[in-house]
C-alpha positions as CSV (number, residue, x, y, z in Angstrom):
1,X,0.0,0.0,0.0
2,X,1.6,3.2,-1.1
3,X,0.7,6.4,0.5
4,X,2.0,9.8,1.1
5,X,3.5,9.0,4.5
6,X,5.3,5.9,5.7
7,X,3.6,4.3,8.7
8,X,5.5,5.0,11.9
9,X,7.7,7.7,10.5
10,X,7.1,11.4,11.4
11,X,6.1,13.7,8.6
12,X,8.3,16.3,10.3
13,X,11.7,14.8,10.9
14,X,13.2,18.0,12.2
15,X,10.6,18.2,14.9
16,X,8.9,21.2,16.3
17,X,11.0,24.4,16.1
18,X,12.5,25.6,19.3
19,X,10.7,28.5,21.1
20,X,12.1,31.9,20.1
21,X,12.9,34.5,22.6
22,X,10.4,37.4,22.6
23,X,11.6,40.1,20.2
24,X,13.6,42.5,22.3
25,X,15.2,45.4,20.4
26,X,18.6,46.9,21.3
27,X,16.7,50.1,22.2
28,X,14.6,48.1,24.8
29,X,17.8,46.7,26.3
30,X,19.5,50.1,26.5
31,X,16.3,51.7,27.9
32,X,16.3,49.3,30.9
33,X,19.8,50.4,31.9
34,X,20.3,52.7,34.9
35,X,22.8,55.5,35.3
36,X,24.5,56.7,38.4
37,X,24.4,60.5,38.5
38,X,26.1,62.9,40.9
39,X,24.0,66.0,41.6
40,X,25.1,68.5,44.3
41,X,27.4,65.9,45.8
42,X,24.7,63.3,46.1
43,X,24.7,60.1,44.1
44,X,21.4,59.1,42.5
45,X,20.4,56.3,40.2
46,X,18.3,57.3,37.1
47,X,16.8,55.2,34.4
48,X,17.9,56.1,30.9
49,X,14.4,57.4,30.3
50,X,14.6,59.8,33.3
51,X,18.1,60.9,32.2
52,X,16.9,61.7,28.7
53,X,13.9,63.6,30.1
54,X,16.3,65.7,32.3
55,X,18.5,66.5,29.4
56,X,15.4,67.5,27.4
57,X,14.3,69.8,30.2
58,X,17.7,71.4,30.4
59,X,17.8,71.9,26.6
60,X,14.4,73.4,26.7
61,X,15.5,75.9,29.4
62,X,18.4,76.8,27.2
63,X,16.0,77.7,24.4
64,X,16.0,74.7,22.1
65,X,12.7,74.8,20.2
66,X,12.7,71.0,19.6
67,X,13.2,70.4,23.3
68,X,10.4,72.8,24.2
69,X,8.1,71.0,21.8
70,X,9.1,67.6,23.4
71,X,8.5,69.0,26.9
72,X,5.1,70.3,25.9
73,X,4.2,66.9,24.6
74,X,5.4,65.3,27.8
75,X,3.2,67.7,29.8
76,X,0.2,67.0,27.6
77,X,0.6,63.2,28.0
78,X,0.9,63.6,31.8
79,X,-2.2,65.8,32.0
80,X,-4.2,63.3,30.0
81,X,-3.0,60.5,32.2
82,X,-3.9,62.4,35.4
83,X,-7.3,63.4,34.0
84,X,-8.2,59.7,33.5
85,X,-7.3,58.9,37.1
86,X,-9.0,61.8,38.8
87,X,-12.7,61.7,39.6
88,X,-14.2,65.1,38.8
89,X,-15.1,67.3,41.7
90,X,-18.7,67.1,42.7
91,X,-19.1,63.7,40.9
92,X,-21.6,61.6,42.8
93,X,-20.2,58.5,44.6
94,X,-23.2,56.5,43.6
95,X,-24.6,55.1,40.3
96,X,-27.9,56.0,38.8
97,X,-30.3,53.1,38.1
98,X,-33.4,53.5,36.0
99,X,-36.1,51.1,34.9
100,X,-37.6,50.8,31.5
101,X,-41.2,51.9,31.6
102,X,-43.3,52.7,28.5
103,X,-45.1,55.4,30.5
104,X,-41.8,57.4,30.7
105,X,-42.4,58.6,27.1
106,X,-46.0,59.4,27.9
107,X,-44.9,61.5,30.9
108,X,-42.4,63.3,28.7
109,X,-44.9,64.1,26.1
110,X,-47.4,65.3,28.7
111,X,-44.7,67.5,30.2
112,X,-43.8,69.0,26.8
113,X,-47.4,69.6,25.9
114,X,-47.3,67.3,22.9
115,X,-50.1,65.2,24.4
116,X,-53.0,66.1,26.7
117,X,-55.3,63.9,28.8
118,X,-58.4,63.0,26.9
119,X,-61.2,65.0,28.6
120,X,-63.9,62.8,27.0
121,X,-62.5,59.6,28.6
122,X,-63.7,58.7,32.0
123,X,-62.9,55.0,32.2
124,X,-59.7,53.1,33.1
125,X,-56.8,52.9,30.7
126,X,-54.2,50.2,30.5
127,X,-51.3,52.6,30.8
128,X,-52.8,55.1,33.3
129,X,-54.2,58.1,31.4
130,X,-55.7,58.1,28.0
131,X,-54.2,60.8,25.9
132,X,-54.7,62.7,22.7
133,X,-52.3,64.7,20.6
134,X,-52.3,68.4,21.2
135,X,-53.7,70.3,18.2
136,X,-50.4,72.2,17.6
137,X,-48.4,69.0,17.6
138,X,-50.7,67.3,15.0
139,X,-50.7,70.5,12.9
140,X,-46.8,70.6,13.0
141,X,-46.7,67.0,11.7
142,X,-49.2,67.8,9.0
143,X,-47.3,70.9,7.9
144,X,-43.8,69.4,7.7
145,X,-42.3,69.4,4.2
146,X,-41.7,66.1,2.4
147,X,-44.8,64.4,3.9
148,X,-46.5,61.6,2.0
149,X,-50.0,61.7,0.7
150,X,-52.7,61.0,3.4
151,X,-55.3,58.4,2.7
152,X,-58.8,58.7,4.1
153,X,-57.9,56.1,6.7
154,X,-54.9,58.3,7.8
155,X,-57.2,61.3,8.1
156,X,-59.7,59.4,10.2
157,X,-56.9,58.2,12.5
158,X,-55.5,61.7,12.9
159,X,-59.0,63.1,13.7
160,X,-59.6,60.3,16.2
161,X,-56.3,60.9,18.1
162,X,-56.1,64.7,18.1
163,X,-57.7,66.8,20.8
164,X,-59.4,69.5,18.6
165,X,-59.2,67.9,15.2
166,X,-61.8,70.4,13.8
167,X,-59.2,73.2,14.2
168,X,-56.6,71.4,11.9
169,X,-55.7,72.9,8.6
170,X,-55.4,70.0,6.2
171,X,-52.7,70.1,3.5
172,X,-53.9,70.1,-0.1
173,X,-53.6,66.7,-1.7
174,X,-51.5,66.6,-4.9
175,X,-53.7,66.8,-8.0
176,X,-56.2,69.1,-6.2
177,X,-56.6,72.7,-7.1
């Protein structure tokens, strides 16, 4: 029986490749080094990053425009990092929780005057108060540009759900003069 592989022999005679070290650049190796610096007679250890920042600050103080730009960028990054950590003053220490309720929209429309309680309704309503559209809100909807043609069913529905539907000014239908 001839096949692609011989039974009992690995298809990869070299075996699995050895694990590679994570890619570390020469820059990363140098950046991890520390320097011993004498300042005012006191020895101090600095990382290379800190030493470069100090040199940049000194160059900026001497008037180097590139160094000034670099220092401004450092300050900007620091301010952004601090802004992320700090809780704004006056921020509440508690979280708001709200529940979804379809009556929230009804309450908002009542508050804004878009709907009004139906004065002709005295019975119970499933969602609390039976409402009708305020005349001005229905008129605004009818008067908006780009509206579609109203069918007789649409007109009847608007009349049924608007408070004073007799006060509405109906748009002329296309094809009417």
